[in-house]
N, C-alpha and C positions, 0 to 999 in steps of 0.2 A: 504494500500500500504506500503510495507516494505521500510524502509529508511536506507541507508548506510551513512557512513561519510568518507571523505578523509581529510587529513591534508592540511591546507591552510596557506598562509602567514599571518603574523601579519598585520592587516589592520588599524593600528592606523593612524588617520588623513585622512582616505579615506571616502569621503561622496558622496552622490548622485550627479551626474553630471548635471542633468537637472531637473527642477521642475516637480512634478507629473502632468501628463496629462491624466491619466486614459486610457492609451494606452498600456495595458499589453499584452505581447505575449500569444497567445493561442496555436499556432502550428507553426512549421517551415517545409518548403518543399524545397527539392533540386531535381528537376525533373531529372537532368542528372544522379543522383545516385539512383533514386527511393526511396528517403528518404522522409518520412512524419512522423513527431514525435510530440506528444503532448508536450507543454511547460507549466510547472508549476512554481510557485514562489520558488526561492532558497534563503536560509538565511545563514548568517555567524554567528557562535557563537564565540564571542570574548573571552569567558572563555576557551572553549575547543579548540579553533582555528580550528574548523571543519566547513565544508559546508554541508548542507543537500544534499543528493544525493539518487536518486531512480534508480532502475534497468531498468525501462521501459519508462521513460520520460526524456526529457531534462529539465534543470532548468534555469530560468532567474534570474540572480543575482540582487536582488531588490536594492542593493546599486549602481548599474550601471544605465546608462541612459535608459529611456524607448525609444522604437522606436519613432523617430521624424525626422523632416527635417532640424533642426537647428544645433545641435552640440552633441557631446558626443559619447561614446562607449556603445552600447547595448551588454552586455556580457551574453552568454548562454553557459552552460556547461552540459556535460553528459558522461555516461560510453562509453567506446569503445566496445560496444556490437552491434551486427548486427541490433537490433531493435531500437537503439538510434544513436550513432555517429560512429559506427564501419566502415562505408564506407568513412568517411571523407578523409583518405589518398588517395582516388581515385579522388579527386577534381582536375579539370583542370582550369587554369587561364581563366576567362570569364564565368565560370559556375554561374548560378543565384540561389540565395536563396530567398525565400519569407517568410515573417512572417505575419500571420493574427493576428490581435489584438482585444481586447475586445471592442473597439469603431468602429468595422466594417471597418477597413482599412487593406490594404495589402501593406506592405513595401517590396520593392525589392532591393536586394544587389547583386553586382558582385564580385566574388572571385578574389583576387589579389595575395595573397601569404600566406605561412604558415611559422612558426618558432617554435622551440622547446625551452622550458625553464625548469628550475628546479621548483619544486612545491612551493618553498618559494618566487618566483619572482611575485610580485604584481603590476608590472608596467602597466599591462593592465587596472587596475582600476584607474590609474592616468591620463589616456588619456584626452587631451583637444584638440578640433579641430572639423572639419566637421564630420557629423554623419557617423559612421561606425558600423559594426556588427562584433563581434569576437565570434567564436565558439571554445570551448576548450574540449579536451578529453585527456585521458591518452595515453601514448605511451612508447615504449621501451620494451625490453624482459620481464621485470618484472613490466611493467606499472609504472616505476619510474619517468618518465618525463611527462610534459604537453605540448601538441602541440596546438598552437593557429592558427586558420584559420581566416584570416582577409578579410573582404568584404567591398567594398565601396558602399555608398548609391547611388541608381539609380533613384528611384522614389517611389511614393505612389499613391494608388488609392482606391476608395471606393469599398467595397465588392459588 
């Protein structure tokens, strides 16, 4: 699988928000948009200040919280391509995203709002509070911006 890179913010002082629970995302689905995307681990290289990025999968930022019911932000990013996150701008408040995890759980989240930031803005990784899901993709005429799509935790069930 080919890997691209995009410039990311300097994440000095950013650490994992919740202890490892072996609840890694396997896929994300947003039925209202017909989205079903594989999720793989995404890593940040502090030397090159690049994130790993593939063309056909979303990536879970391993420095963010794993899906859980307690706290933190599960951060998943991907290209604005039709096979990944290209349909995210069509989200409507209340749309549901589900994440299936390696421990056979399905986490459900409700879309609240979106906002656009500059690529150097790393505030999404500093979140502290109730569990949320943030999806990120590039936006703008030259894909120069990052749009964040924030979802609130609704519930979890066994597969």
